[in-house]
N, C-alpha and C positions, 0 to 999 in steps of 0.2 A: 061525777065525770066536769059536774063544771067547778067542783071546789079544784080541781084537777086544771084544768084550763088556766083558771083565775090565777091559780099559784104559777101556773109557764107564764103566762103574759106578764106579772109581776117582776116574775124573776127574769125576764125578758128586758123587761124595762127596765131594770137596776141593772143589770151588764149595761145594757147601752149609755145608760147616768155614766156607769164607770169608767164605759170607754172614752166617752164624751169629756169627762174629767180628767180623765190621764190624759186626752189630748190637749188640753188646755193648758193643763201641768208644764206637757213638752214644747210646745206651742213659747209660753215664757219663758221655758228653759232653755230653749233652743235661741231664744231672742237675747237673753239675760248672758249668753254666751257668746254668741256673736258681737254682744257691745262689752265685753270684756275681752274678747280677739281681737276687736279693734283697739280699743284703749291701750291691750298690751303691742299691738304693732306700733303703735304711735310713741309708748315709751322707746320702744327697741329703738324707734327713727333716731329720738333722741338720746339717748346716749349713744348711739353711732354718729348723730351728727359731732356728737363733743367729743367721743375719740377721735374722730377727722379732724377734727378741731386743738387738738393739744395735739397730734401729729405735726399738721400744716405748721400749729406754733416751732416744734422742734426742726423740723426742715428745711423751712424756709431761711431762716437763720446760719442754718446747717452749709443749705447749696449758697450764698450770697459769700460765704467766707471763704470755700473752696473757690470758685468764681474768681474771685478779687486776689487772692492768692497767687493763681496761674498768669493773669495778666500783670502783678509787683513783680513774678519771678521772671520775667521776660521785657520790661518794659518797652524796650528799643523795636518789639513788633508790637504792642498796640494801636499803632493806627490800621494794621492789616487783621486785626479782630472785632475793631468797632462795630462793623455793622452783625456779625456774630452776637456781640456780647451787647447791643441794641434789642436783637431779637431776644437772647436767653432774658433781658430783665422783663422786657415785656409783659414776656409771657408768665416767669414767674409772681409780676406786678397784676396781672389784669386777667389771665384763663387760667392763671391757678387756682384761683378763689371760686371759680366754678366748682360744680359738681362734676359734671365730664365735658369733655373735647373729644373733638373728632381724633381716631389714629393718625390722620393727613398731619393737624398739626403737632400733637405729642410728640411722632416722627420729627418732624419738621424742627420743632424744640432741641431736640434731641443732636440731629446733626449740628446746629448750630453749639449746642454746649461741647460738641467732639472737637469743630474748629476752632474752639477757645485750646482746650485744652493740648491742641494740638504745636499752640507757640510753646509747648514745656521741652518739645521731643527735637531730639536732634535731626535733620533732615534726609540722615542715612537713615532713622528707624522705621523699621516696615509696618505701617497703621494701615489695617485694610479696612474697609467699609464697605459694605453690599445691602441693595437694596433688593428683596423681587416681592415686588408688589404689584396687586391685581386692580390699577384705579377704579377701575370699572366695576368695582362689588358695592354696592350701595352702602355696607354697615365702614365702608373706609370715610363715607364722608357725614356720617353721626356721630351723635355726641353719645358714647359708649364708652371711653376711657378716661379713667380717673387722671387727674393733670402730676403730669414729672413721675410716671410710676417707672420709668428708664431710666432714672438719674443714680441708682444703687447700685448696678450693673457695671453703669459704664465708669464712675468713679473706682470703683474696685480694683477693674483693670489698670488704669492709669497711678495710682496705688500701688498696688503691689505687683504689678510688673518687673521683669527685669529687659532695664532702658540701656542695660553697658555690651552685653554680651553680643557676639555678633549676628548669631541665629534669632535674638527677640525679638518679639511682635507683639502686637495687640488684634485682635480682629473681632469685626462688629457688623452683624448681619442683621438686617430689619426684614419682615417678611409678613405679609398680609394675603394670604389666600382662604378661599372657604370661610369666610367670615371667625378667621383666627387671626392675631394678632402675634408674630413669633419674634422673640429678639435673642439672638444668641451669643455669647461675648468668651472671646477665646484670649488667656495673652498669658506667656511663659513667664515662669514662676521666677522671684527671685531667691537668691541664694541668701539674700541680705534680710535681716529680720529689721521688721519696721520698728518703729521706735514705739514703744507702747504709749499709749494715751485715757486719760480719761475718757468715757463714756464711746471707747473705741467699737468701734461693732455696731453703732448706735445705727447707721445707713437700713442695714440688714432685717435689721429688729422689725423698723419701721417700715421697711418692703411690708414684710409678712404682715403684717398688720394690716395694711391698710385691702394686701388682698384680700385677708379672710373677710374683712368684715364687709368688702364691695362684692366680690366677688363671690366666695365663698366655695363652693365645689369646683366653679366653672373655669378655677384656673390651677397651673403647674408649671413649678417651679422645684429648676433641677439644677445642684451644681456638686460637681463633681472632679476630680483628678484625672490627668492619661497622660502619662509618659511627660510629666512636669507641663504639664500646662493646664492651665484651671481654668474649668468649663461651666459657664451657668446659661441654661435657658429656661426663658418663660415662655409660655403660651395660656394667651387667654380666647376665649371660644365668647365670643361676643353675639353669635345668634342664642346660643345659650341662656346668659345675661341678660339680652334683650326680652328672652319667653319672658323670664320670672319678675322683671320689674314689669311688664304688659301685664301679666297675671297677679301682681299686687296689689294694682291699682282699683 
């Protein structure tokens, strides 16, 4: 009987030792895994930062060229667009280098950009710009927007719109409600084939790259044609994006 009791005690002790050893090994493995996850997150952050840096290097000169072309094409109206030009250049030079700006800043920049492009249009051309914004929402004033995310949708409307026919138009609507930034741009499609240029469509690819890198599944970009009208709609859920930013810290 004593032998059985001794054997049982030894077996129990051995089992406890095995559990302790396994627990220690598991703890070490978890610690190592956490360290690897942290290192991986840092590496991903470096990759994303490099990708965004490469994108910015392509984006800013492209925007400068388009803005200056708009001013040059109607030099006699330059005086009236100096305020808008100053705002746009300040934003490009200073705010665009930041990781995030507020939705309020991004919309103000986009409105100044539209005023610059307006000088290319006939006074009779129908350019509709609307704002449906709840400025009392806290996220409207928080730094959650990637700078210049509005550029491509607006530029494409002016580039591909039918500017000659009597029923031609461009419609741009900014919305901010329930913590969502929304931009809808619509334009009557021109029957004229645009001139093919090298690197055509660069802006669209850059926009989608930036949205995917920064907002991942917290955005939606739709593009479609309806009755000869090209429509693009961008929606960014800033509340979900902020929650994931906080969780990643």
